[in-house]
N, C-alpha and C positions, 0 to 999 in steps of 0.2 A: 277221839275215835271217829266222829262225824267228819272232822276236817281231813283226816287221812283218807277216808272213803271218797270224799269229793276230789282230793288230789289224784287218787288212783283212777277214778272215773275220767278225769280230765286227760290223764296220760294215755288211757286206752281207748278213748272215744274215736270212732271212725268218722271221717269227713267224706262226703260224696258230692261230686259235681254232677249236676243234672243238665241234660240237653235233650228233651223229649218232645216229639211232635206226634200227635195222634190225629188222624184224619177221620172225622165223623164218628167219634165215640158217642154212644147213646146210653142213657140211663132210663130205665123203665121202673116207675113206682106204681105197683099194682094196688088197687084199693083194698083188696083182701086176697087171701090165698085161693079163694074159689070165685072171685069176681072177674068178669071180662073187662072191667073198666080200669083204665090206667092213665097216669100222667107220663108223657114221654118227653125227655129232654135230649135234643140233638145238639151236642156241643160244638158242631161245625168243625173247626180246627182248634185243637187244644195244644198250646205250646207252653212248656215249663222249662225255665232255665234258672240256674242259680250261680252265684259267685261267692267265693270264700275270700275274706279279707282279714289280714292280721292287723290288729289295732293295739298299739302299746298301752299298757296300764301303768298305774302308779307303782306297781311292784315290778319285779324283773321279768314277769311273765307277759305273754302276748295273748290278748283275747281274740277269738276267732268269730267274726261276724258272718252270718250266712244270709245274704240278700237273695230273695227269690222273686222272679217275675213270672206271673201266670197270665197268659193271654188267651182270650176266647174270641174267635172270629166266626160269625155266622151262627150264633146261638139261636135255637128255635125251641119253643115250648109248645106242646100241643096236648090235647086230651083225646084219648082213643077209647072208643066204646067196645072195640072188638080185637084188642091186642092179643089176647090169648087164642082167639079163633085162627089167627095167622099161624100159630104153633099148636095145632090140635094134638099132636102126639105129646108135647110137653105138658099141655093142659091135662090130658088123660093120665099121664104119669103122676102129676101133682095131685089130681083128684083121687086117684087110687091110693096114693101115699097118705093123704089126709084121712081117707076112710080107714086105712090101716091104723093110723095113730089114734083116732077117736074110738074105733071099735075094739081094738086089742086083738084082731084077727091077724093071721099071717099075710104077708105081702107077697103077691105072685109076680110083680113087676116084670113084664115081658118086653 
């Protein structure tokens, strides 16, 4: 039973070729949901490419190897003490939502 499930999964699996370039993606890790402190990662240029290669095996099947290259150019890590102050509206919504979660009252989110 397990062997047939593996064979079926192998037959139906999808293979995807990637060629992605993102300019200046940023990840922001906030200290807590109500804290204005955060760690900011500016990934500069993020490039992801892969290649699929068929490799013969000892059986009659061919194994597919997926080789992936991930390149980061211009990575910058910084600490920001006022990251949420730049997005006051977002902070206000998050704060209201957290009050709603903890108090059990209705959320009026405008």
